C-alpha positions, 0 to 999 in steps of 0.5 A, spaced: 311 494 272 314 494 265 317 501 264 321 506 260 326 511 261 326 518 258 333 518 257 338 523 254 344 520 257 345 525 262 346 524 270 339 525 271 336 520 266 341 515 268 339 516 275 332 515 273 334 508 270 338 507 277 331 509 281 327 504 276 332 498 277 332 499 285 324 499 285 325 492 282 321 495 275 322 491 269 325 497 265 324 495 258 326 501 254 330 507 254 326 513 250 331 518 247 328 524 243 333 527 239 332 534 237 335 537 231 334 544 235 340 546 239 335 550 243 330 545 245 326 547 251 324 540 252 330 535 250 337 535 252 342 536 246 349 535 247 352 528 245 345 525 244 347 521 239 351 517 244 345 514 247 345 508 242 352 506 245 349 507 252 343 503 250 348 497 249 353 499 255 346 498 259 344 492 255 337 496 255 333 496 248 332 504 246 327 507 242 330 513 238 325 519 236 327 525 232 324 531 233 325 538 229 325 541 236 320 547 235 317 549 242 311 546 244 310 542 237 316 537 239 311 535 244 307 531 239 313 527 237 314 525 245 306 524 245 307 519 239 313 516 242 308 515 248 303 512 244 308 507 241 310 505 248 303 504 251 302 499 245 308 495 247 305 494 254 309 500 258 305 502 264 310 508 266 315 512 264 321 514 269 324 521 268 330 525 271 326 531 272 329 535 278 326 542 278 323 544 271 316 545 272 316 546 264 318 540 263 315 535 268 308 538 267 308 537 260 310 530 260 305 529 265 300 532 261 302 527 255 302 521 260 295 522 262 293 523 255 296 517 253 295 513 259 302 512 262 304 513 269 309 518 270 314 517 275 320 523 277 323 519 283 328 525 284 323 531 284 325 537 289 331 533 291 336 536 295 341 538 290 347 537 294 345 531 297 343 528 290 350 530 287 354 527 292 349 521 291 351 520 284 359 520 286 358 515 292 354 510 288 360 510 283 357 513 277 362 517 272 359 523 269 362 528 265 361 535 263 359 536 256 356 543 256 357 549 260 353 556 260 354 560 267 358 564 270 364 561 273 364 555 268 369 556 263 372 552 258 376 548 263 370 545 265 368 541 259 370 534 259 371 534 267 369 528 271 364 530 276 367 528 283 367 530 290 372 536 289 368 538 283 362 538 287 366 542 292 368 548 287 360 548 285 358 549 292 363 555 292 360 558 285 353 557 288 355 562 294 359 567 289 354 566 283 348 563 285 348 557 280 344 551 281 349 545 283 345 540 280 345 544 273 337 545 273 338 552 271 341 550 265 348 551 267 351 545 265 350 539 261 352 532 263 353 525 260 354 518 264 359 514 261 360 508 267 357 506 273 353 501 277 348 499 273 352 499 266 354 492 264 360 495 260 363 502 260 363 508 255 370 509 252 371 516 249 376 515 243 375 522 240 372 529 242 372 536 240 371 542 244 367 548 242 367 555 245 363 561 244 364 567 248 361 565 255 359 558 253 361 551 250 360 544 249 364 538 249 362 533 243 364 526 242 366 524 235 368 517 236 367 512 242 366 505 243 363 500 249 369 497 253 
């Protein structure tokens, strides 16, 4: 099928690209919804501006759509994007949904209205096995936002590896966090991996910390 990927640059949407390619789909577009609202219920926000560069690194064209990020109203912007994809011949949209019924149900409703099949290949995956798989496949994923007990400023910019996952398992036992961050514990960005034609090289960044949460903002990056 001709497909598009709902793409934020995070680990889950990047894994959705991987799954689509493994399924021998013809991935025509990445669809990036860029919310102006940091508190968007639907869309990943930290470093969403890097998706254009990721498109180049993956060598997959990107369709970028801006939204004000107002709860429920932002869905109309997504629907309009789905209509555009449908008009371009896209048959299905892959998502990186893992456990969020709020997001998945709304995306599927819009897909049904427009006539697009919605595929979420990792829905209800075992979170620990999933995180181990990301690392074993060779994806380089950094943490670019944290908001949970046990995740302090030192986690910002950290690469997810097996040691990181071991520490997350300990934090799950202590605080009950979701290892794959489906409770909003952290945000991520994939900057290299087996599906990348070129990797992302970060040249400049800043960390912003506010009491018990923070973000890692990429200010300058290139494809290497």
